[in-house]
C-alpha positions as CSV (number, residue, x, y, z in Angstrom):
1,M,15.5,25.3,4.1
2,N,12.2,26.2,1.8
3,L,9.6,24.3,2.6
4,I,5.4,24.1,2.1
5,F,3.0,22.7,4.5
6,L,-0.2,20.6,3.1
7,G,-2.9,20.0,5.5
8,P,-6.8,20.1,6.0
9,P,-8.3,22.6,7.9
10,G,-7.3,21.1,12.0
11,S,-4.5,19.1,10.7
12,G,-2.4,21.4,13.2
13,K,0.4,22.5,10.1
14,G,-0.3,26.3,11.5
15,T,1.0,25.0,15.0
16,Q,3.7,23.3,13.7
17,S,4.6,26.0,11.1
18,S,5.0,28.4,14.4
19,K,7.0,26.1,16.4
20,L,9.4,25.5,13.4
21,A,10.0,29.4,13.0
22,D,10.7,29.7,16.3
23,L,13.3,26.5,16.2
24,I,15.1,27.3,13.0
25,G,14.5,31.3,12.3
26,L,12.3,31.1,9.2
27,D,9.3,33.1,7.9
28,V,5.8,31.7,7.7
29,I,4.2,32.8,4.7
30,A,0.5,32.7,5.1
31,T,-1.5,33.9,1.9
32,G,-4.6,34.7,3.8
33,N,-2.4,37.1,6.2
34,I,-0.1,38.4,3.6
35,L,-2.9,39.3,1.4
36,R,-5.0,41.3,4.4
37,D,-1.6,43.1,5.2
38,E,-0.7,44.2,1.2
39,I,-4.3,45.5,1.2
40,K,-4.1,47.2,5.0
41,N,-0.8,48.7,3.8
42,S,-2.4,50.1,0.5
43,S,0.5,48.5,-1.5
44,K,0.6,48.7,-5.0
45,L,-0.3,44.9,-5.3
46,G,-2.9,45.4,-2.3
47,V,-4.8,47.9,-3.7
48,I,-5.5,45.9,-6.8
49,A,-6.2,42.7,-4.5
50,K,-8.5,44.9,-2.9
51,S,-10.8,45.4,-6.1
52,Y,-11.2,41.7,-6.3
53,V,-11.8,41.2,-2.9
54,E,-14.5,44.5,-2.3
55,K,-16.7,42.1,-5.5
56,G,-16.6,38.9,-3.6
57,D,-14.3,37.4,-6.8
58,L,-11.2,35.5,-5.8
59,V,-7.7,37.1,-6.3
60,P,-6.0,35.8,-9.6
61,D,-2.8,33.3,-9.1
62,D,-0.6,35.7,-10.7
63,L,-1.4,38.3,-8.2
64,I,-0.9,36.6,-5.4
65,L,2.6,34.4,-6.7
66,N,3.7,38.4,-6.9
67,I,2.8,39.0,-3.7
68,I,4.6,36.0,-2.6
69,K,7.7,37.3,-5.0
70,N,8.2,40.4,-3.3
71,K,7.9,38.3,0.4
72,V,10.4,35.9,-0.5
73,K,12.8,37.3,-3.0
74,N,14.9,38.8,-0.1
75,I,14.8,36.1,2.7
76,N,17.1,33.2,3.1
77,S,14.2,30.7,4.3
78,F,10.9,30.7,4.3
79,L,7.3,28.1,5.1
80,L,4.1,28.5,2.9
81,D,1.2,27.7,4.6
82,G,-2.4,28.0,2.9
83,F,-0.1,27.9,-0.8
84,P,-0.4,26.3,-3.2
85,R,-4.3,25.1,-3.6
86,N,-4.1,23.1,-6.9
87,I,-1.8,21.7,-9.5
88,N,-1.9,25.6,-11.8
89,Q,-0.6,27.6,-8.3
90,A,2.2,24.5,-8.0
91,I,3.3,25.2,-11.5
92,E,3.3,28.9,-11.5
93,L,5.1,28.7,-8.0
94,E,7.4,26.3,-9.7
95,R,8.4,29.0,-12.3
96,M,8.3,31.9,-10.0
97,L,10.8,30.5,-7.9
98,S,13.1,29.8,-10.5
99,S,13.3,32.9,-11.6
100,I,14.5,34.4,-8.7
101,E,16.4,31.6,-8.3
102,K,15.2,30.0,-5.2
103,K,13.2,26.1,-5.0
104,I,11.0,24.3,-2.6
105,D,13.5,21.6,-0.6
106,C,10.5,19.8,1.0
107,V,6.9,19.6,1.1
108,V,4.9,18.1,4.1
109,N,1.6,16.8,4.0
110,F,-0.3,16.9,7.6
111,E,-2.7,13.6,7.6
112,V,-5.9,13.8,9.9
113,P,-8.4,11.5,9.2
114,D,-12.2,13.3,8.4
115,D,-13.7,12.5,12.0
116,I,-10.9,13.5,14.1
117,L,-10.8,17.1,11.9
118,V,-14.6,17.4,12.4
119,K,-14.0,17.2,15.9
120,R,-11.4,19.3,16.0
121,I,-12.9,22.1,13.8
122,L,-16.3,21.5,15.3
123,G,-15.1,21.8,18.9
124,R,-13.0,24.9,19.0
125,Y,-13.9,27.9,19.5
126,V,-11.4,31.3,21.2
127,C,-11.0,34.1,23.2
128,K,-12.0,37.3,21.4
129,E,-9.9,39.3,23.8
130,C,-6.4,37.7,23.7
131,K,-7.0,35.0,20.9
132,E,-6.6,31.9,22.8
133,V,-8.2,28.8,20.9
134,Y,-9.9,26.4,23.0
135,N,-11.7,22.9,22.1
136,S,-14.2,21.2,24.1
137,F,-13.5,17.7,22.7
138,F,-9.8,18.3,23.9
139,K,-8.8,21.1,25.1
140,D,-11.4,22.9,27.1
141,T,-11.2,25.9,29.5
142,K,-10.6,25.2,33.7
143,Q,-13.6,26.9,34.3
144,K,-16.7,26.8,32.0
145,N,-16.6,30.2,29.5
146,I,-14.0,31.5,31.2
147,C,-10.6,32.2,29.4
148,D,-7.9,30.7,31.2
149,I,-5.2,33.2,30.6
150,C,-7.0,36.6,30.3
151,G,-10.1,35.9,32.1
152,S,-12.5,36.8,29.7
153,N,-15.4,35.6,29.0
154,Q,-15.4,36.5,25.7
155,L,-15.8,33.4,23.7
156,E,-16.9,32.4,20.7
157,K,-16.8,30.0,17.5
158,R,-17.0,30.6,13.8
159,I,-19.6,31.5,12.2
160,D,-18.2,28.7,9.6
161,D,-17.6,26.0,11.5
162,N,-20.6,23.7,11.2
163,E,-20.7,20.2,10.3
164,E,-22.1,20.5,6.8
165,T,-19.5,23.7,5.9
166,L,-16.8,20.8,6.8
167,R,-18.2,18.3,5.0
168,N,-17.9,20.3,1.8
169,R,-14.9,22.4,2.9
170,M,-12.8,18.8,3.2
171,K,-14.3,17.4,-0.2
172,V,-13.2,20.0,-1.6
173,F,-9.6,20.1,-0.3
174,H,-9.1,16.3,-0.4
175,K,-9.3,16.4,-4.6
176,S,-6.9,19.2,-4.7
177,N,-4.8,18.3,-2.1
178,N,-4.2,14.6,-3.5
179,E,-3.4,15.8,-6.9
180,L,-0.5,18.7,-5.2
181,C,0.9,15.3,-3.0
182,D,1.1,13.3,-6.7
183,F,2.5,16.1,-8.2
184,Y,5.0,16.9,-5.4
185,K,5.6,13.2,-5.1
186,K,6.9,12.6,-8.6
187,N,9.4,15.6,-7.5
188,N,10.5,13.7,-4.8
189,L,9.6,16.5,-2.3
190,L,6.5,15.3,-0.3
191,I,7.2,13.4,3.1
192,S,3.6,12.8,4.9
193,I,3.3,12.9,8.9
194,N,0.5,11.0,10.9
195,A,-0.8,14.3,12.4
196,I,-3.3,12.9,15.4
197,E,-0.8,13.0,18.4
198,N,-0.6,15.8,20.8
199,E,1.6,18.4,19.4
200,N,4.8,18.1,21.0
201,F,5.1,14.7,19.3
202,I,3.9,15.7,16.1
203,F,6.6,18.4,16.5
204,D,9.6,15.8,17.0
205,K,8.5,14.0,14.5
206,L,9.1,16.8,12.0
207,K,12.1,17.5,12.9
208,K,13.5,13.8,12.6
209,L,11.6,14.1,9.3
210,L,13.4,17.4,8.1
211,K,16.3,16.2,9.8
212,I,16.5,19.0,12.3
213,N,18.6,18.7,15.3
Protein backbone atom coordinates (compact mmCIF):
# COMPACT_ATOMS: atom_id res chain seq x y z
CA MET A 1 0.00 0.00 0.00
CA ASN A 2 1.45 3.37 -1.10
CA LEU A 3 -0.10 6.43 0.53
CA ILE A 4 -0.03 10.22 0.57
CA PHE A 5 -1.05 12.16 3.67
CA LEU A 6 -2.33 15.68 3.10
CA GLY A 7 -3.14 18.13 5.86
CA PRO A 8 -2.22 21.51 7.31
CA PRO A 9 0.49 22.07 9.93
CA GLY A 10 -0.82 20.82 13.27
CA SER A 11 -3.35 18.39 11.76
CA GLY A 12 -1.60 15.39 13.32
CA LYS A 13 -0.66 13.65 10.09
CA GLY A 14 2.92 13.16 11.29
CA THR A 15 1.70 11.37 14.41
CA GLN A 16 -0.64 9.16 12.37
CA SER A 17 2.16 8.43 9.87
CA SER A 18 4.34 7.06 12.67
CA LYS A 19 1.54 4.97 14.16
CA LEU A 20 0.62 3.49 10.78
CA ALA A 21 4.26 2.77 9.94
CA ASP A 22 4.67 0.88 13.21
CA LEU A 23 1.52 -1.13 12.55
CA ILE A 24 1.98 -2.24 8.94
CA GLY A 25 5.69 -1.66 8.33
CA LEU A 26 5.60 0.94 5.58
CA ASP A 27 8.35 3.52 5.07
CA VAL A 28 7.43 7.12 5.91
CA ILE A 29 9.05 9.57 3.51
CA ALA A 30 8.99 13.13 4.81
CA THR A 31 10.59 15.20 2.06
CA GLY A 32 12.08 17.77 4.42
CA ASN A 33 13.83 15.06 6.41
CA ILE A 34 15.17 13.12 3.43
CA LEU A 35 16.43 16.33 1.85
CA ARG A 36 18.37 17.13 5.02
CA ASP A 37 19.71 13.55 5.12
CA GLU A 38 20.88 13.70 1.50
CA ILE A 39 22.70 16.97 2.21
CA LYS A 40 24.19 15.64 5.45
CA ASN A 41 25.45 12.49 3.70
CA SER A 42 26.86 14.54 0.81
CA SER A 43 25.21 12.29 -1.77
CA LYS A 44 25.34 13.37 -5.41
CA LEU A 45 21.80 14.75 -5.21
CA GLY A 46 22.48 16.16 -1.74
CA VAL A 47 25.40 18.23 -2.97
CA ILE A 48 23.24 19.71 -5.72
CA ALA A 49 20.40 20.40 -3.28
CA LYS A 50 22.79 22.07 -0.84
CA SER A 51 23.76 24.63 -3.49
CA TYR A 52 20.12 25.78 -3.62
CA VAL A 53 19.54 25.68 0.13
CA GLU A 54 22.67 27.73 0.90
CA LYS A 55 21.45 30.47 -1.45
CA GLY A 56 18.01 30.42 0.13
CA ASP A 57 16.39 29.14 -3.09
CA LEU A 58 13.68 26.49 -3.34
CA VAL A 59 14.96 23.07 -4.34
CA PRO A 60 13.59 22.32 -7.85
CA ASP A 61 10.77 19.79 -8.15
CA ASP A 62 12.75 17.48 -10.43
CA LEU A 63 15.54 17.21 -7.87
CA ILE A 64 13.12 16.34 -5.05
CA LEU A 65 11.42 13.79 -7.33
CA ASN A 66 14.77 12.14 -8.06
CA ILE A 67 15.48 11.92 -4.33
CA ILE A 68 12.03 10.38 -3.73
CA LYS A 69 12.57 7.99 -6.64
CA ASN A 70 15.81 6.73 -5.11
CA LYS A 71 13.97 6.14 -1.84
CA VAL A 72 10.88 4.33 -3.14
CA LYS A 73 12.17 2.20 -6.00
CA ASN A 74 13.47 -0.56 -3.74
CA ILE A 75 10.79 -0.62 -1.02
CA ASN A 76 7.46 -2.44 -0.96
CA SER A 77 5.22 0.26 0.49
CA PHE A 78 5.62 3.90 1.44
CA LEU A 79 3.82 6.92 2.82
CA LEU A 80 4.60 10.40 1.50
CA ASP A 81 4.29 13.16 4.12
CA GLY A 82 4.86 16.70 2.85
CA PHE A 83 4.83 15.94 -0.86
CA PRO A 84 3.27 16.81 -3.25
CA ARG A 85 2.50 20.39 -2.29
CA ASN A 86 0.95 21.51 -5.58
CA ILE A 87 -0.66 20.16 -8.75
CA ASN A 88 2.52 20.23 -10.81
CA GLN A 89 4.31 18.13 -8.21
CA ALA A 90 1.37 15.69 -8.11
CA ILE A 91 1.44 15.22 -11.87
CA GLU A 92 5.21 14.77 -11.97
CA LEU A 93 5.06 12.37 -9.03
CA GLU A 94 2.51 10.27 -10.92
CA ARG A 95 4.79 10.15 -13.98
CA MET A 96 7.86 9.29 -11.92
CA LEU A 97 6.13 6.46 -10.07
CA SER A 98 4.76 5.09 -13.34
CA SER A 99 8.32 4.96 -14.71
CA ILE A 100 9.28 2.53 -11.93
CA GLU A 101 5.96 0.64 -12.10
CA LYS A 102 4.58 1.97 -8.84
CA LYS A 103 1.46 3.97 -8.01
CA ILE A 104 -0.38 5.74 -5.20
CA ASP A 105 -3.17 3.60 -3.75
CA CYS A 106 -4.84 6.16 -1.50
CA VAL A 107 -4.59 9.82 -0.47
CA VAL A 108 -5.76 10.79 3.01
CA ASN A 109 -6.70 14.40 3.71
CA PHE A 110 -6.68 15.38 7.40
CA GLU A 111 -9.30 18.07 8.05
CA VAL A 112 -9.07 20.40 11.06
CA PRO A 113 -10.81 23.82 11.47
CA ASP A 114 -8.40 26.76 11.40
CA ASP A 115 -9.26 27.92 14.93
CA ILE A 116 -8.25 24.55 16.37
CA LEU A 117 -5.08 24.53 14.26
CA VAL A 118 -4.13 27.91 15.69
CA LYS A 119 -4.43 26.56 19.24
CA ARG A 120 -2.57 23.38 18.37
CA ILE A 121 0.35 25.25 16.84
CA LEU A 122 0.51 28.39 18.99
CA GLY A 123 0.30 26.28 22.13
CA ARG A 124 2.96 23.75 21.24
CA TYR A 125 6.46 23.68 22.66
CA VAL A 126 9.17 21.05 22.75
CA CYS A 127 11.81 19.76 25.14
CA LYS A 128 15.25 20.54 23.70
CA GLU A 129 16.73 17.48 25.41
CA CYS A 130 14.39 14.59 24.55
CA LYS A 131 12.22 16.30 21.85
CA GLU A 132 8.94 15.50 23.65
CA VAL A 133 6.18 17.78 22.32
CA TYR A 134 3.72 19.57 24.62
CA ASN A 135 0.84 21.99 24.20
CA SER A 136 -0.25 24.68 26.65
CA PHE A 137 -3.90 24.20 25.59
CA PHE A 138 -4.13 20.42 25.27
CA LYS A 139 -1.09 18.67 26.79
CA ASP A 140 0.81 20.82 29.29
CA THR A 141 3.65 19.53 31.47
CA LYS A 142 2.55 18.11 34.83
CA GLN A 143 5.05 20.39 36.57
CA LYS A 144 5.33 23.86 35.11
CA ASN A 145 8.28 24.23 32.71
CA ILE A 146 9.66 20.78 33.56
CA CYS A 147 9.62 17.97 30.96
CA ASP A 148 7.56 14.98 32.10
CA ILE A 149 9.89 12.56 30.31
CA CYS A 150 13.46 13.64 31.09
CA GLY A 151 13.04 16.35 33.76
CA SER A 152 14.75 19.03 31.70
CA ASN A 153 13.74 22.69 32.00
CA GLN A 154 14.95 23.41 28.47
CA LEU A 155 11.57 23.89 26.81
CA GLU A 156 11.16 26.05 23.71
CA LYS A 157 8.69 27.22 21.08
CA ARG A 158 9.42 27.39 17.35
CA ILE A 159 10.20 30.95 16.30
CA ASP A 160 7.71 30.79 13.42
CA ASP A 161 4.85 29.67 15.67
CA ASN A 162 3.13 33.05 15.89
CA GLU A 163 -0.41 33.85 14.79
CA GLU A 164 0.39 36.21 11.90
CA THR A 165 2.88 33.79 10.35
CA LEU A 166 0.52 30.89 10.95
CA ARG A 167 -2.48 32.58 9.32
CA ASN A 168 -0.36 33.32 6.24
CA ARG A 169 0.88 29.73 6.09
CA MET A 170 -2.67 28.41 6.32
CA LYS A 171 -3.92 30.73 3.58
CA VAL A 172 -1.23 29.49 1.22
CA PHE A 173 -1.78 25.90 2.29
CA HIS A 174 -5.56 25.90 1.75
CA LYS A 175 -5.30 27.14 -1.83
CA SER A 176 -2.86 24.45 -2.95
CA ASN A 177 -4.40 21.70 -0.82
CA ASN A 178 -7.89 22.28 -2.22
CA GLU A 179 -6.46 21.89 -5.72
CA LEU A 180 -4.65 18.69 -4.72
CA CYS A 181 -7.82 17.28 -3.16
CA ASP A 182 -9.75 17.97 -6.37
CA PHE A 183 -7.00 16.31 -8.42
CA TYR A 184 -6.96 13.12 -6.33
CA LYS A 185 -10.75 13.06 -5.98
CA LYS A 186 -11.08 12.95 -9.77
CA ASN A 187 -8.71 9.97 -9.74
CA ASN A 188 -10.85 8.24 -7.08
CA LEU A 189 -7.96 8.17 -4.61
CA LEU A 190 -9.06 10.69 -1.98
CA ILE A 191 -10.51 9.98 1.43
CA SER A 192 -10.97 12.69 4.08
CA ILE A 193 -10.84 12.28 7.82
CA ASN A 194 -12.04 14.59 10.57
CA ALA A 195 -8.86 15.02 12.63
CA ILE A 196 -10.10 16.97 15.66
CA GLU A 197 -10.48 13.96 18.00
CA ASN A 198 -7.71 12.40 20.11
CA GLU A 199 -4.97 10.58 18.20
CA ASN A 200 -6.09 7.03 19.11
CA PHE A 201 -9.68 7.67 18.00
CA ILE A 202 -8.39 9.16 14.73
CA PHE A 203 -6.09 6.18 14.23
CA ASP A 204 -9.01 3.77 14.62
CA LYS A 205 -10.97 5.74 11.99
CA LEU A 206 -7.92 5.74 9.71
CA LYS A 207 -7.53 1.96 9.93
CA LYS A 208 -11.21 1.47 9.07
CA LEU A 209 -10.99 3.80 6.08
CA LEU A 210 -7.88 2.01 4.82
CA LYS A 211 -9.43 -1.41 5.64
CA ILE A 212 -6.56 -2.37 7.92
CA ASN A 213 -7.25 -4.86 10.72
